[in-house]
C-alpha positions as CSV (number, residue, x, y, z in Angstrom):
1,M,-0.5,10.7,10.5
2,L,2.2,8.5,11.9
3,S,1.2,9.4,15.5
4,Y,-2.4,8.3,14.8
5,A,-1.0,5.0,13.5
6,F,0.9,4.5,16.7
7,I,-2.1,5.4,18.9
8,D,-4.3,3.1,16.8
9,Q,-1.7,0.3,17.2
10,L,-1.2,0.7,20.9
11,Y,-4.6,1.6,22.1
12,F,-6.9,-0.5,19.9
13,G,-4.4,-3.4,19.5
14,E,-4.4,-3.2,15.7
15,L,-1.3,-4.6,14.2
16,P,0.2,-2.8,11.1
17,C,0.8,-4.7,7.9
18,P,4.4,-5.5,6.8
19,L,4.3,-2.7,4.2
20,C,3.3,-0.2,6.8
21,L,6.2,-1.3,9.0
22,M,8.6,-0.8,6.1
23,Q,7.2,2.7,5.6
24,R,7.9,3.4,9.2
25,I,11.5,2.3,8.7
26,G,11.8,5.0,6.0
27,F,10.4,7.6,8.5
28,V,12.9,6.4,11.2
29,I,15.8,6.7,8.7
30,I,14.7,10.3,7.9
31,G,14.5,11.0,11.6
32,C,18.0,9.6,12.2
33,A,19.4,11.8,9.4
34,L,17.7,14.8,11.1
35,V,19.2,13.9,14.5
36,L,22.7,13.5,12.9
37,N,22.4,16.9,11.3
38,I,21.5,18.5,14.7
39,R,24.1,16.7,16.8
40,C,27.0,16.5,14.4
41,G,26.4,19.4,12.1
42,A,25.3,19.6,8.5
43,H,27.0,17.1,6.3
44,S,26.2,15.8,2.9
45,S,26.2,12.1,4.0
46,H,23.5,13.0,6.5
47,Y,21.4,14.5,3.8
48,G,22.1,11.4,1.6
49,C,20.8,9.2,4.5
50,G,17.6,11.3,4.7
51,I,17.1,11.0,0.9
52,V,17.6,7.3,1.0
53,G,15.1,7.0,3.8
54,G,12.6,9.1,1.8
55,L,13.2,6.9,-1.3
56,V,12.6,3.8,0.8
57,G,9.4,5.1,2.1
58,M,8.3,6.3,-1.3
59,M,9.0,2.9,-3.0
60,V,7.2,1.0,-0.3
61,S,4.2,3.2,-0.4
62,L,4.1,3.0,-4.2
63,R,4.2,-0.8,-3.9
64,Q,1.4,-0.7,-1.4
65,V,-0.8,1.4,-3.6
66,L,-0.1,-0.7,-6.7
67,Y,-0.9,-3.8,-4.7
68,M,-4.3,-2.5,-3.6
69,F,-4.9,-1.2,-7.2
70,C,-4.1,-4.6,-8.7
71,L,-6.5,-6.3,-6.2
72,A,-9.2,-3.9,-7.2
73,I,-8.6,-4.6,-10.9
74,Q,-8.7,-8.4,-10.3
75,C,-12.0,-8.1,-8.5
76,L,-13.4,-6.0,-11.3
77,V,-12.2,-8.5,-14.0
78,K,-13.8,-11.3,-12.0
79,L,-17.0,-9.3,-11.7
80,F,-17.0,-8.6,-15.5
81,W,-16.5,-12.2,-16.4
82,N,-19.2,-13.4,-14.0
83,C,-21.6,-10.9,-15.5
84,I,-20.7,-12.1,-19.1
85,F,-21.2,-15.7,-17.9
86,M,-24.6,-14.9,-16.3
87,L,-25.7,-13.0,-19.4
88,G,-24.7,-16.0,-21.6
89,V,-26.6,-18.3,-19.3
90,M,-29.7,-16.1,-19.4
91,L,-29.6,-15.9,-23.2
92,A,-29.0,-19.6,-23.6
93,I,-31.9,-20.8,-21.4
94,P,-34.6,-19.6,-23.8
95,V,-32.8,-21.3,-26.7
96,F,-32.8,-24.7,-25.0
97,Y,-36.5,-24.4,-24.0
98,W,-37.7,-22.8,-27.3
99,D,-39.7,-25.9,-28.4
């Protein structure tokens, strides 16, 4: 998934959003923890660094999903109120011209 994002960014010229960049930082932290474990041996601080990187990526991705969800909810609320308004207008027009 991450390799496709890099290919899409470099080949097609698509710039990632800031939240995507922050998720990539979480991946890089996890990768650094893996490299530290391989080069310096297994140590609890390396695992802690990997866990922190995973938590950073998880929190940013949760924020991104909630942001998109809230935008969808706002659009649905606007649509609902527009429908109610139009229904009120359609019901009010015959009342004004009833004579």
